[in-house]
A tleap script that builds the chain and sets N, CA, C and O, in Angstrom:
source leaprc.protein.ff14SB
mol = sequence {
  NGLN VAL GLN LEU VAL GLU SER GLY GLY GLY
  LEU VAL GLN ALA GLY GLY SER LEU ARG LEU
  SER CYS ALA ALA SER GLY LEU THR PHE GLY
  SER TYR THR MET GLY TRP TYR ARG GLN ALA
  PRO GLY LYS GLN ARG GLU LEU VAL ALA THR
  ILE SER SER GLY SER ASN THR TYR TYR ALA
  GLY SER VAL LYS GLY ARG PHE THR ILE SER
  ARG ASP ASN ALA LYS ASN THR VAL TYR LEU
  GLN MET ASN SER LEU LYS PRO GLU ALA THR
  ALA VAL TYR TYR CYS ALA ARG GLY ARG GLY
  SER GLY SER TYR PRO PHE THR PRO VAL TYR
  TRP GLY GLN GLY THR GLN VAL THR VAL SER
  CSER
}
set mol.1.N position { -7.651 -18.241 8.224 }
set mol.1.CA position { -7.007 -18.010 6.944 }
set mol.1.C position { -6.918 -16.512 6.683 }
set mol.1.O position { -7.938 -15.836 6.549 }
set mol.2.N position { -5.699 -16.001 6.612 }
set mol.2.CA position { -5.473 -14.589 6.344 }
set mol.2.C position { -5.532 -14.350 4.851 }
set mol.2.O position { -4.888 -15.055 4.074 }
set mol.3.N position { -6.304 -13.357 4.452 }
set mol.3.CA position { -6.413 -13.008 3.050 }
set mol.3.C position { -6.397 -11.494 2.901 }
set mol.3.O position { -7.101 -10.781 3.616 }
set mol.4.N position { -5.588 -11.012 1.964 }
set mol.4.CA position { -5.492 -9.599 1.651 }
set mol.4.C position { -5.789 -9.429 0.170 }
set mol.4.O position { -5.154 -10.067 -0.669 }
set mol.5.N position { -6.746 -8.576 -0.157 }
set mol.5.CA position { -7.172 -8.399 -1.538 }
set mol.5.C position { -7.099 -6.936 -1.911 }
set mol.5.O position { -7.826 -6.107 -1.363 }
set mol.6.N position { -6.204 -6.615 -2.863 }
set mol.6.CA position { -6.045 -5.249 -3.325 }
set mol.6.C position { -7.017 -4.946 -4.464 }
set mol.6.O position { -7.423 -5.834 -5.214 }
set mol.7.N position { -7.372 -3.682 -4.570 }
set mol.7.CA position { -8.198 -3.225 -5.675 }
set mol.7.C position { -7.930 -1.743 -5.906 }
set mol.7.O position { -7.301 -1.083 -5.078 }
set mol.8.N position { -8.405 -1.225 -7.024 }
set mol.8.CA position { -8.298 0.187 -7.315 }
set mol.8.C position { -7.227 0.570 -8.310 }
set mol.8.O position { -7.114 1.742 -8.670 }
set mol.9.N position { -6.436 -0.389 -8.763 }
set mol.9.CA position { -5.413 -0.088 -9.743 }
set mol.9.C position { -6.016 0.202 -11.103 }
set mol.9.O position { -7.201 -0.033 -11.339 }
set mol.10.N position { -5.180 0.716 -11.994 }
set mol.10.CA position { -5.640 1.035 -13.334 }
set mol.10.C position { -4.665 1.923 -14.059 }
set mol.10.O position { -3.512 2.076 -13.655 }
set mol.11.N position { -5.145 2.507 -15.138 }
set mol.11.CA position { -4.347 3.394 -15.986 }
set mol.11.C position { -4.732 4.836 -15.724 }
set mol.11.O position { -5.906 5.198 -15.796 }
set mol.12.N position { -3.737 5.659 -15.418 }
set mol.12.CA position { -3.968 7.083 -15.208 }
set mol.12.C position { -2.901 7.883 -15.934 }
set mol.12.O position { -1.816 7.376 -16.220 }
set mol.13.N position { -3.217 9.134 -16.228 }
set mol.13.CA position { -2.247 10.033 -16.846 }
set mol.13.C position { -1.350 10.652 -15.784 }
set mol.13.O position { -1.738 10.794 -14.625 }
set mol.14.N position { -0.153 11.014 -16.200 }
set mol.14.CA position { 0.761 11.692 -15.296 }
set mol.14.C position { 0.088 12.926 -14.701 }
set mol.14.O position { -0.571 13.692 -15.403 }
set mol.15.N position { 0.266 13.098 -13.406 }
set mol.15.CA position { -0.371 14.193 -12.704 }
set mol.15.C position { -1.714 13.841 -12.103 }
set mol.15.O position { -2.263 14.604 -11.309 }
set mol.16.N position { -2.244 12.696 -12.474 }
set mol.16.CA position { -3.523 12.256 -11.966 }
set mol.16.C position { -3.414 11.588 -10.616 }
set mol.16.O position { -2.344 11.556 -10.008 }
set mol.17.N position { -4.529 11.055 -10.151 }
set mol.17.CA position { -4.576 10.417 -8.845 }
set mol.17.C position { -5.308 9.089 -8.912 }
set mol.17.O position { -6.070 8.819 -9.841 }
set mol.18.N position { -5.056 8.270 -7.902 }
set mol.18.CA position { -5.654 6.949 -7.813 }
set mol.18.C position { -5.669 6.548 -6.348 }
set mol.18.O position { -4.754 6.894 -5.600 }
set mol.19.N position { -6.695 5.825 -5.932 }
set mol.19.CA position { -6.748 5.310 -4.575 }
set mol.19.C position { -6.824 3.793 -4.595 }
set mol.19.O position { -7.736 3.211 -5.183 }
set mol.20.N position { -5.860 3.163 -3.948 }
set mol.20.CA position { -5.835 1.724 -3.811 }
set mol.20.C position { -6.460 1.316 -2.484 }
set mol.20.O position { -6.349 2.028 -1.486 }
set mol.21.N position { -7.112 0.168 -2.486 }
set mol.21.CA position { -7.705 -0.373 -1.275 }
set mol.21.C position { -7.190 -1.786 -1.050 }
set mol.21.O position { -6.885 -2.507 -1.999 }
set mol.22.N position { -7.098 -2.168 0.204 }
set mol.22.CA position { -6.718 -3.524 0.580 }
set mol.22.C position { -7.682 -3.998 1.646 }
set mol.22.O position { -7.685 -3.482 2.763 }
set mol.23.N position { -8.498 -4.977 1.303 }
set mol.23.CA position { -9.462 -5.542 2.231 }
set mol.23.C position { -8.876 -6.782 2.880 }
set mol.23.O position { -8.416 -7.693 2.191 }
set mol.24.N position { -8.892 -6.815 4.197 }
set mol.24.CA position { -8.289 -7.909 4.950 }
set mol.24.C position { -9.349 -8.771 5.618 }
set mol.24.O position { -10.398 -8.283 6.039 }
set mol.25.N position { -9.053 -10.059 5.706 }
set mol.25.CA position { -9.920 -10.986 6.420 }
set mol.25.C position { -9.064 -12.047 7.096 }
set mol.25.O position { -7.913 -12.261 6.714 }
set mol.26.N position { -9.624 -12.708 8.097 }
set mol.26.CA position { -8.920 -13.778 8.766 }
set mol.26.C position { -7.878 -13.330 9.772 }
set mol.26.O position { -7.022 -14.123 10.164 }
set mol.27.N position { -7.933 -12.073 10.200 }
set mol.27.CA position { -6.996 -11.546 11.178 }
set mol.27.C position { -7.667 -10.462 12.001 }
set mol.27.O position { -8.684 -9.893 11.604 }
set mol.28.N position { -7.078 -10.187 13.155 }
set mol.28.CA position { -7.531 -9.063 13.962 }
set mol.28.C position { -6.860 -7.822 13.389 }
set mol.28.O position { -5.777 -7.429 13.822 }
set mol.29.N position { -7.514 -7.219 12.419 }
set mol.29.CA position { -6.925 -6.190 11.569 }
set mol.29.C position { -6.302 -5.055 12.366 }
set mol.29.O position { -5.175 -4.640 12.096 }
set mol.30.N position { -7.040 -4.557 13.347 }
set mol.30.CA position { -6.588 -3.394 14.086 }
set mol.30.C position { -5.351 -3.614 14.941 }
set mol.30.O position { -4.785 -2.649 15.454 }
set mol.31.N position { -4.919 -4.847 15.108 }
set mol.31.CA position { -3.772 -5.160 15.951 }
set mol.31.C position { -2.437 -5.110 15.211 }
set mol.31.O position { -1.384 -5.197 15.843 }
set mol.32.N position { -2.461 -4.974 13.897 }
set mol.32.CA position { -1.249 -5.116 13.105 }
set mol.32.C position { -0.936 -3.903 12.246 }
set mol.32.O position { -1.822 -3.189 11.777 }
set mol.33.N position { 0.368 -3.701 12.059 }
set mol.33.CA position { 0.825 -2.732 11.076 }
set mol.33.C position { 0.525 -3.246 9.669 }
set mol.33.O position { 0.667 -4.437 9.392 }
set mol.34.N position { 0.113 -2.348 8.794 }
set mol.34.CA position { -0.130 -2.672 7.400 }
set mol.34.C position { 0.785 -1.839 6.523 }
set mol.34.O position { 1.171 -0.727 6.883 }
set mol.35.N position { 1.127 -2.390 5.367 }
set mol.35.CA position { 2.021 -1.676 4.472 }
set mol.35.C position { 1.696 -1.883 3.015 }
set mol.35.O position { 0.994 -2.822 2.640 }
set mol.36.N position { 2.222 -0.983 2.198 }
set mol.36.CA position { 2.128 -1.083 0.748 }
set mol.36.C position { 3.525 -1.182 0.161 }
set mol.36.O position { 4.418 -0.413 0.516 }
set mol.37.N position { 3.702 -2.131 -0.735 }
set mol.37.CA position { 4.917 -2.280 -1.519 }
set mol.37.C position { 4.581 -2.097 -2.990 }
set mol.37.O position { 3.415 -2.147 -3.383 }
set mol.38.N position { 5.608 -1.886 -3.796 }
set mol.38.CA position { 5.406 -1.893 -5.240 }
set mol.38.C position { 6.605 -2.547 -5.913 }
set mol.38.O position { 7.717 -2.539 -5.387 }
set mol.39.N position { 6.353 -3.107 -7.077 }
set mol.39.CA position { 7.398 -3.769 -7.832 }
set mol.39.C position { 7.228 -3.459 -9.312 }
set mol.39.O position { 6.218 -3.809 -9.922 }
set mol.40.N position { 8.227 -2.799 -9.877 }
set mol.40.CA position { 8.264 -2.514 -11.298 }
set mol.40.C position { 8.995 -3.648 -12.012 }
set mol.40.O position { 9.782 -4.355 -11.383 }
set mol.41.N position { 8.755 -3.838 -13.310 }
set mol.41.CA position { 9.424 -4.911 -14.051 }
set mol.41.C position { 10.940 -4.841 -13.927 }
set mol.41.O position { 11.542 -3.789 -14.146 }
set mol.42.N position { 11.551 -5.969 -13.573 }
set mol.42.CA position { 12.992 -6.036 -13.445 }
set mol.42.C position { 13.558 -5.397 -12.196 }
set mol.42.O position { 14.777 -5.322 -12.041 }
set mol.43.N position { 12.707 -4.937 -11.309 }
set mol.43.CA position { 13.154 -4.258 -10.100 }
set mol.43.C position { 12.768 -5.034 -8.847 }
set mol.43.O position { 11.870 -5.877 -8.867 }
set mol.44.N position { 13.461 -4.732 -7.769 }
set mol.44.CA position { 13.129 -5.307 -6.476 }
set mol.44.C position { 11.836 -4.710 -5.953 }
set mol.44.O position { 11.512 -3.555 -6.227 }
set mol.45.N position { 11.107 -5.509 -5.201 }
set mol.45.CA position { 9.935 -4.997 -4.530 }
set mol.45.C position { 10.380 -4.004 -3.459 }
set mol.45.O position { 11.269 -4.307 -2.663 }
set mol.46.N position { 9.773 -2.831 -3.435 }
set mol.46.CA position { 10.180 -1.798 -2.509 }
set mol.46.C position { 9.027 -1.347 -1.625 }
set mol.46.O position { 7.869 -1.323 -2.040 }
set mol.47.N position { 9.374 -0.996 -0.416 }
set mol.47.CA position { 8.385 -0.516 0.537 }
set mol.47.C position { 7.981 0.908 0.190 }
set mol.47.O position { 8.836 1.769 -0.022 }
set mol.48.N position { 6.685 1.153 0.133 }
set mol.48.CA position { 6.149 2.464 -0.207 }
set mol.48.C position { 5.706 3.219 1.038 }
set mol.48.O position { 6.074 4.378 1.231 }
set mol.49.N position { 4.919 2.565 1.879 }
set mol.49.CA position { 4.379 3.218 3.062 }
set mol.49.C position { 3.885 2.178 4.049 }
set mol.49.O position { 3.525 1.066 3.663 }
set mol.50.N position { 3.868 2.541 5.323 }
set mol.50.CA position { 3.283 1.692 6.355 }
set mol.50.C position { 2.434 2.536 7.286 }
set mol.50.O position { 2.597 3.753 7.377 }
set mol.51.N position { 1.529 1.866 7.971 }
set mol.51.CA position { 0.719 2.521 8.985 }
set mol.51.C position { 0.549 1.561 10.151 }
set mol.51.O position { 0.146 0.413 9.969 }
set mol.52.N position { 0.860 2.039 11.344 }
set mol.52.CA position { 0.817 1.203 12.533 }
set mol.52.C position { -0.601 1.025 13.033 }
set mol.52.O position { -1.540 1.636 12.523 }
set mol.53.N position { -0.741 0.172 14.047 }
set mol.53.CA position { -2.051 -0.023 14.655 }
set mol.53.C position { -2.579 1.268 15.264 }
set mol.53.O position { -3.791 1.452 15.373 }
set mol.54.N position { -1.678 2.162 15.662 }
set mol.54.CA position { -2.058 3.457 16.191 }
set mol.54.C position { -2.080 4.562 15.148 }
set mol.54.O position { -2.190 5.739 15.493 }
set mol.55.N position { -1.976 4.195 13.876 }
set mol.55.CA position { -2.039 5.104 12.724 }
set mol.55.C position { -0.830 6.020 12.589 }
set mol.55.O position { -0.920 7.082 11.973 }
set mol.56.N position { 0.299 5.616 13.162 }
set mol.56.CA position { 1.552 6.284 12.831 }
set mol.56.C position { 2.003 5.806 11.459 }
set mol.56.O position { 1.811 4.639 11.118 }
set mol.57.N position { 2.598 6.688 10.670 }
set mol.57.CA position { 2.902 6.361 9.282 }
set mol.57.C position { 4.379 6.492 8.953 }
set mol.57.O position { 5.130 7.207 9.618 }
set mol.58.N position { 4.769 5.781 7.910 }
set mol.58.CA position { 6.097 5.869 7.330 }
set mol.58.C position { 5.933 5.934 5.819 }
set mol.58.O position { 5.084 5.243 5.256 }
set mol.59.N position { 6.749 6.771 5.150 }
set mol.59.CA position { 6.723 6.876 3.698 }
set mol.59.C position { 8.126 6.811 3.121 }
set mol.59.O position { 9.075 7.349 3.692 }
set mol.60.N position { 8.240 6.150 1.990 }
set mol.60.CA position { 9.473 6.222 1.235 }
set mol.60.C position { 9.664 7.651 0.735 }
set mol.60.O position { 8.696 8.346 0.427 }
set mol.61.N position { 10.918 8.079 0.659 }
set mol.61.CA position { 11.198 9.445 0.243 }
set mol.61.C position { 10.666 9.791 -1.136 }
set mol.61.O position { 10.340 10.947 -1.404 }
set mol.62.N position { 10.576 8.803 -2.010 }
set mol.62.CA position { 10.129 9.040 -3.374 }
set mol.62.C position { 8.646 9.376 -3.476 }
set mol.62.O position { 8.200 9.904 -4.495 }
set mol.63.N position { 7.884 9.077 -2.439 }
set mol.63.CA position { 6.440 9.309 -2.490 }
set mol.63.C position { 5.952 10.268 -1.416 }
set mol.63.O position { 4.798 10.694 -1.449 }
set mol.64.N position { 6.792 10.607 -0.487 }
set mol.64.CA position { 6.392 11.465 0.620 }
set mol.64.C position { 5.873 12.802 0.103 }
set mol.64.O position { 6.493 13.446 -0.743 }
set mol.65.N position { 4.735 13.197 0.626 }
set mol.65.CA position { 4.106 14.438 0.204 }
set mol.65.C position { 3.099 14.266 -0.909 }
set mol.65.O position { 2.296 15.166 -1.154 }
set mol.66.N position { 3.119 13.132 -1.591 }
set mol.66.CA position { 2.195 12.866 -2.689 }
set mol.66.C position { 1.277 11.678 -2.413 }
set mol.66.O position { 0.140 11.647 -2.884 }
set mol.67.N position { 1.769 10.699 -1.648 }
set mol.67.CA position { 0.983 9.524 -1.297 }
set mol.67.C position { 0.558 9.622 0.159 }
set mol.67.O position { 1.275 10.183 0.987 }
set mol.68.N position { -0.608 9.073 0.464 }
set mol.68.CA position { -1.102 9.034 1.826 }
set mol.68.C position { -1.651 7.648 2.134 }
set mol.68.O position { -2.522 7.145 1.424 }
set mol.69.N position { -1.139 7.037 3.191 }
set mol.69.CA position { -1.663 5.749 3.643 }
set mol.69.C position { -2.619 6.002 4.797 }
set mol.69.O position { -2.373 6.864 5.640 }
set mol.70.N position { -3.699 5.253 4.829 }
set mol.70.CA position { -4.670 5.377 5.902 }
set mol.70.C position { -5.328 4.027 6.140 }
set mol.70.O position { -5.183 3.104 5.339 }
set mol.71.N position { -6.050 3.921 7.243 }
set mol.71.CA position { -6.730 2.669 7.535 }
set mol.71.C position { -8.064 2.942 8.191 }
set mol.71.O position { -8.254 3.952 8.869 }
set mol.72.N position { -8.984 2.017 7.974 }
set mol.72.CA position { -10.289 2.040 8.605 }
set mol.72.C position { -10.462 0.683 9.266 }
set mol.72.O position { -10.828 -0.294 8.612 }
set mol.73.N position { -10.198 0.628 10.562 }
set mol.73.CA position { -10.236 -0.654 11.258 }
set mol.73.C position { -11.634 -1.262 11.294 }
set mol.73.O position { -11.778 -2.484 11.295 }
set mol.74.N position { -12.657 -0.423 11.323 }
set mol.74.CA position { -14.021 -0.928 11.316 }
set mol.74.C position { -14.352 -1.643 10.019 }
set mol.74.O position { -15.200 -2.536 9.997 }
set mol.75.N position { -13.683 -1.253 8.929 }
set mol.75.CA position { -13.907 -1.870 7.625 }
set mol.75.C position { -12.824 -2.872 7.253 }
set mol.75.O position { -12.865 -3.454 6.169 }
set mol.76.N position { -11.854 -3.080 8.142 }
set mol.76.CA position { -10.734 -3.991 7.871 }
set mol.76.C position { -10.052 -3.652 6.542 }
set mol.76.O position { -9.745 -4.538 5.744 }
set mol.77.N position { -9.826 -2.371 6.322 }
set mol.77.CA position { -9.301 -1.917 5.042 }
set mol.77.C position { -8.194 -0.889 5.236 }
set mol.77.O position { -8.282 -0.013 6.096 }
set mol.78.N position { -7.154 -1.015 4.422 }
set mol.78.CA position { -6.094 -0.025 4.372 }
set mol.78.C position { -6.089 0.581 2.971 }
set mol.78.O position { -6.350 -0.112 1.988 }
set mol.79.N position { -5.793 1.875 2.884 }
set mol.79.CA position { -5.843 2.599 1.624 }
set mol.79.C position { -4.492 3.223 1.304 }
set mol.79.O position { -3.673 3.482 2.186 }
set mol.80.N position { -4.290 3.453 0.025 }
set mol.80.CA position { -3.154 4.235 -0.425 }
set mol.80.C position { -3.660 5.250 -1.441 }
set mol.80.O position { -3.982 4.901 -2.576 }
set mol.81.N position { -3.726 6.507 -1.021 }
set mol.81.CA position { -4.119 7.588 -1.910 }
set mol.81.C position { -2.874 8.096 -2.617 }
set mol.81.O position { -1.911 8.507 -1.970 }
set mol.82.N position { -2.891 8.071 -3.930 }
set mol.82.CA position { -1.740 8.454 -4.730 }
set mol.82.C position { -2.102 9.674 -5.571 }
set mol.82.O position { -2.974 9.604 -6.437 }
set mol.83.N position { -1.432 10.779 -5.312 }
set mol.83.CA position { -1.668 12.016 -6.040 }
set mol.83.C position { -0.425 12.423 -6.810 }
set mol.83.O position { 0.674 11.943 -6.532 }
set mol.84.N position { -0.604 13.305 -7.774 }
set mol.84.CA position { 0.499 13.809 -8.600 }
set mol.84.C position { 1.352 12.671 -9.133 }
set mol.84.O position { 2.578 12.685 -9.017 }
set mol.85.N position { 0.693 11.699 -9.711 }
set mol.85.CA position { 1.373 10.487 -10.146 }
set mol.85.C position { 2.351 10.749 -11.284 }
set mol.85.O position { 2.085 11.534 -12.195 }
set mol.86.N position { 3.474 10.076 -11.205 }
set mol.86.CA position { 4.516 10.146 -12.218 }
set mol.86.C position { 4.646 8.800 -12.917 }
set mol.86.O position { 4.292 7.772 -12.338 }
set mol.87.N position { 5.150 8.784 -14.156 }
set mol.87.CA position { 5.349 7.499 -14.841 }
set mol.87.C position { 6.209 6.521 -14.056 }
set mol.87.O position { 6.034 5.310 -14.186 }
set mol.88.N position { 7.127 7.017 -13.252 }
set mol.88.CA position { 7.985 6.164 -12.445 }
set mol.88.C position { 7.217 5.369 -11.400 }
set mol.88.O position { 7.747 4.415 -10.831 }
set mol.89.N position { 5.977 5.753 -11.145 }
set mol.89.CA position { 5.149 5.029 -10.179 }
set mol.89.C position { 4.514 3.781 -10.775 }
set mol.89.O position { 3.861 3.023 -10.058 }
set mol.90.N position { 4.692 3.554 -12.066 }
set mol.90.CA position { 4.131 2.372 -12.714 }
set mol.90.C position { 4.721 1.106 -12.102 }
set mol.90.O position { 5.937 0.913 -12.107 }
set mol.91.N position { 3.859 0.251 -11.577 }
set mol.91.CA position { 4.295 -0.957 -10.887 }
set mol.91.C position { 3.078 -1.756 -10.464 }
set mol.91.O position { 1.944 -1.285 -10.550 }
set mol.92.N position { 3.332 -2.973 -10.006 }
set mol.92.CA position { 2.312 -3.731 -9.298 }
set mol.92.C position { 2.418 -3.361 -7.832 }
set mol.92.O position { 3.499 -3.424 -7.245 }
set mol.93.N position { 1.312 -2.981 -7.248 }
set mol.93.CA position { 1.277 -2.569 -5.851 }
set mol.93.C position { 0.698 -3.687 -4.999 }
set mol.93.O position { -0.349 -4.252 -5.316 }
set mol.94.N position { 1.398 -3.997 -3.906 }
set mol.94.CA position { 1.022 -5.085 -3.022 }
set mol.94.C position { 0.723 -4.587 -1.621 }
set mol.94.O position { 1.417 -3.717 -1.095 }
set mol.95.N position { -0.291 -5.134 -1.039 }
set mol.95.CA position { -0.631 -4.905 0.354 }
set mol.95.C position { 0.003 -6.005 1.198 }
set mol.95.O position { 0.082 -7.152 0.758 }
set mol.96.N position { 0.455 -5.672 2.397 }
set mol.96.CA position { 1.061 -6.656 3.279 }
set mol.96.C position { 0.692 -6.389 4.733 }
set mol.96.O position { 0.522 -5.241 5.143 }
set mol.97.N position { 0.571 -7.461 5.502 }
set mol.97.CA position { 0.397 -7.355 6.941 }
set mol.97.C position { 1.729 -7.534 7.610 }
set mol.97.O position { 2.488 -8.435 7.252 }
set mol.98.N position { 2.030 -6.700 8.569 }
set mol.98.CA position { 3.283 -6.770 9.269 }
set mol.98.C position { 3.289 -7.763 10.407 }
set mol.98.O position { 2.272 -8.375 10.732 }
set mol.99.N position { 4.458 -7.908 11.006 }
set mol.99.CA position { 4.620 -8.855 12.099 }
set mol.99.C position { 4.112 -8.297 13.419 }
set mol.99.O position { 3.634 -9.042 14.274 }
set mol.100.N position { 4.217 -6.988 13.582 }
set mol.100.CA position { 3.850 -6.353 14.838 }
set mol.100.C position { 2.885 -5.212 14.671 }
set mol.100.O position { 2.021 -5.233 13.794 }
set mol.101.N position { 3.035 -4.212 15.518 }
set mol.101.CA position { 2.096 -3.101 15.553 }
set mol.101.C position { 2.718 -1.735 15.317 }
set mol.101.O position { 2.002 -0.733 15.329 }
set mol.102.N position { 4.026 -1.662 15.103 }
set mol.102.CA position { 4.711 -0.409 14.870 }
set mol.102.C position { 4.841 -0.068 13.399 }
set mol.102.O position { 4.759 -0.946 12.540 }
set mol.103.N position { 5.042 1.209 13.113 }
set mol.103.CA position { 5.076 1.663 11.722 }
set mol.103.C position { 6.378 1.353 11.000 }
set mol.103.O position { 6.384 1.153 9.785 }
set mol.104.N position { 7.484 1.312 11.742 }
set mol.104.CA position { 8.780 1.118 11.111 }
set mol.104.C position { 9.800 0.670 12.146 }
set mol.104.O position { 9.764 1.182 13.265 }
set mol.105.N position { 10.719 -0.263 11.842 }
set mol.105.CA position { 10.774 -1.018 10.591 }
set mol.105.C position { 9.580 -1.942 10.400 }
set mol.105.O position { 8.849 -2.240 11.345 }
set mol.106.N position { 9.398 -2.385 9.173 }
set mol.106.CA position { 8.241 -3.188 8.810 }
set mol.106.C position { 8.692 -4.548 8.311 }
set mol.106.O position { 9.531 -4.641 7.415 }
set mol.107.N position { 8.140 -5.593 8.885 }
set mol.107.CA position { 8.438 -6.954 8.466 }
set mol.107.C position { 7.169 -7.592 7.926 }
set mol.107.O position { 6.282 -7.942 8.705 }
set mol.108.N position { 7.058 -7.753 6.601 }
set mol.108.CA position { 5.837 -8.334 6.032 }
set mol.108.C position { 5.703 -9.812 6.360 }
set mol.108.O position { 6.685 -10.553 6.343 }
set mol.109.N position { 4.491 -10.230 6.655 }
set mol.109.CA position { 4.197 -11.616 6.976 }
set mol.109.C position { 3.231 -12.226 5.965 }
set mol.109.O position { 3.430 -13.355 5.517 }
set mol.110.N position { 2.192 -11.487 5.608 }
set mol.110.CA position { 1.220 -11.933 4.621 }
set mol.110.C position { 1.142 -10.919 3.499 }
set mol.110.O position { 1.337 -9.722 3.705 }
set mol.111.N position { 0.849 -11.426 2.291 }
set mol.111.CA position { 0.800 -10.590 1.093 }
set mol.111.C position { -0.508 -10.743 0.346 }
set mol.111.O position { -1.123 -11.809 0.350 }
set mol.112.N position { -0.922 -9.667 -0.291 }
set mol.112.CA position { -2.013 -9.737 -1.242 }
set mol.112.C position { -1.489 -10.126 -2.611 }
set mol.112.O position { -0.289 -10.332 -2.788 }
set mol.113.N position { -2.392 -10.225 -3.583 }
set mol.113.CA position { -2.013 -10.670 -4.924 }
set mol.113.C position { -1.473 -9.551 -5.808 }
set mol.113.O position { -0.865 -9.819 -6.844 }
set mol.114.N position { -1.686 -8.321 -5.415 }
set mol.114.CA position { -1.199 -7.182 -6.161 }
set mol.114.C position { -2.229 -6.589 -7.096 }
set mol.114.O position { -3.145 -7.273 -7.551 }
set mol.115.N position { -2.068 -5.304 -7.378 }
set mol.115.CA position { -2.907 -4.612 -8.345 }
set mol.115.C position { -2.024 -3.703 -9.202 }
set mol.115.O position { -1.146 -3.011 -8.688 }
set mol.116.N position { -2.266 -3.714 -10.501 }
set mol.116.CA position { -1.418 -2.991 -11.439 }
set mol.116.C position { -1.786 -1.522 -11.490 }
set mol.116.O position { -2.957 -1.164 -11.609 }
set mol.117.N position { -0.766 -0.672 -11.399 }
set mol.117.CA position { -0.915 0.762 -11.594 }
set mol.117.C position { -0.026 1.169 -12.756 }
set mol.117.O position { 1.177 0.907 -12.744 }
set mol.118.N position { -0.609 1.805 -13.753 }
set mol.118.CA position { 0.145 2.279 -14.907 }
set mol.118.C position { -0.088 3.771 -15.073 }
set mol.118.O position { -1.228 4.224 -15.174 }
set mol.119.N position { 0.996 4.531 -15.100 }
set mol.119.CA position { 0.928 5.978 -15.251 }
set mol.119.C position { 1.508 6.332 -16.610 }
set mol.119.O position { 2.686 6.087 -16.869 }
set mol.120.N position { 0.700 6.898 -17.464 }
set mol.120.CA position { 1.129 7.251 -18.807 }
set mol.120.C position { 1.666 8.666 -18.842 }
set mol.120.O position { 1.238 9.529 -18.075 }
set mol.121.N position { 2.614 8.896 -19.748 }
set mol.121.CA position { 3.195 10.218 -19.923 }
set mol.121.C position { 2.599 10.930 -21.125 }
set mol.121.O position { 2.976 12.063 -21.421 }
savepdb mol mol.pdb
quit
């Protein structure tokens, strides 16, 4: 049984930072690409970042330079460090396991339940 559980969301002020975590179980974590998506109210879920089994990364242009995705295979955990947060980053953030081992393109197969991030102005 594959399970992905996000944590670390919350309320932060614009310009602040937050680190999201995704703990995985029921899979050989190190063999798969992992990714972060986000979904704002009334908007499509969008890909934020991915990290391959070899730790190659991909970032959406809107977050590049401010967000950092990383993974710790020994802990079966993927992280999303978010710095210089803007109100536009307010969304539910979801962790996903990919179909393969490459960073991009990314095909999500399993999803976490999401964690809310709210950035106040």
